N, C-alpha and C positions, 0 to 999 in steps of 0.2 A: 341473496338477502331479501329480495322482494317477495319471494315465495314464502319465506319464514314469517314475514310480516303479515302476509295474507292469511296464513294458517292461524296465526295468533288471533286475528280478528274473528275467525269463525270457530275458534276453540273456546271451551268454557274457562280453561285456566291458562291458555297460552303455552301449554307444554305439548310434547309429542304423545303424551299418555292417552289422549282422546282420539287419536287417529283411528278411524274405522268405527267409532261409536255413533249410534243414531242420535238425532237431536234430543230425543227423550232421555236417552242414557246420559248425554252430556249435561242436560238440565238437572237430572237426579244427582250426578256427581258434583255439580256446582252447589246444590243445596246441602249435600253432605259435608262438603268442604266449608261452606259458610257456617253450618251448625258447629263444626269442630272449632272453627275460628272464634265463634261466639262465646265459647267457654273461656277463652283467654282474654276477652274484652272486659274492661272495667265495668262495674255496676253502673256507674254514671253514664257511660256511653250506651249501655244496653237500655237504660231507662229513657234516655233522650232520643233513641233511635225509633222513629215512627214506624219503621218497617219491621221492628223486632216483634215476632209472634211467639218467641220461645218463653217458656215459664222461667222464673227466676227463683233460685233457692236462697232464702235468707236464714239467719240463725237468731233465735231469741236469746235472752240474757242467760239462759241455762245451757246454751249450745245446741238446742234442739232445732233440727232442720224444719223450715216451713216453706212449702212450695207455693208461690204466688204467680198470678198472671197480671199483667199490666192492663189497667183499664184506660188510663189517661195520664198525661203530664200537663201541668198547668203552671204558667208564669203568672205570679201575682205579687205586686209590690216589690219588685226586684228580687224575688225568691222563686225557686222552682220546687214544685210539689209533685209527688207521684201518687196516683190513686191506684191501689192494688187490691186484688181479690184473692183470698186464700183458696187454692184449688181444693175442691171437694167439700167446701163449706156449704152445708145444706141450707143455711140461712141467707146465702148470697150477700153477706155483708161485705162492705169495702172498707179499707183502711186508708188513711191519708198520712203520707210521710213527707217530711221536708228533706230535700236532697242537699247534702253538703257538697257544694261544687269545688271546694278546695281539697277535700279528701274523697277521692273517686270511689271509695268502697264504704262510705258511711251515709246512712239515712237515719232519720229519727222520726218516730211516730209523733204526729201532731196531737198534743194533749188538750189544747185549747178548743173546746167544742164549737165556739163561735167561728173560729178560723177554719176548722174542718168543714163546717157547714157552708161557709163561704166558698171554699174550694169545690165542694160537691155541687153547689149551685152553679158555679162556672162551668163545670163538666156537663151538667144537665142542660144548661142554656146552649152550650156548643153542640150538644147532641141534637137538640131540637132544631137548631139552625141548619145543621147538616141534613137532617131529615126533611126539612122544607125545601131543599135544593132540588 
């Protein structure tokens, strides 16, 4: 039993499927498995995961797919907001969405320009702070 435990600590998935794979191959397999799992994770969990680098597919009111990348998430006045960029947008615009934490698959675009600008200012201030470190 001790050998099985030892094998699990050094294997990417804890299974016997990685026996004989190089560390690079194990890492690649782990990334592929994580990506596959990510498709089954709720929108809320993906948006709140700081390590999530995968693009997210949203649907507009007409059912049209929109691929976005996450710029930041912001906690502001007991609400959570996501700042998203539409992939391929030549104008590099960002959109601010309020995350509905009760419905893990629902976000709503922030229509209030003042609130959206407040969220964007928080993101910019945090970026400047990170840059200064």
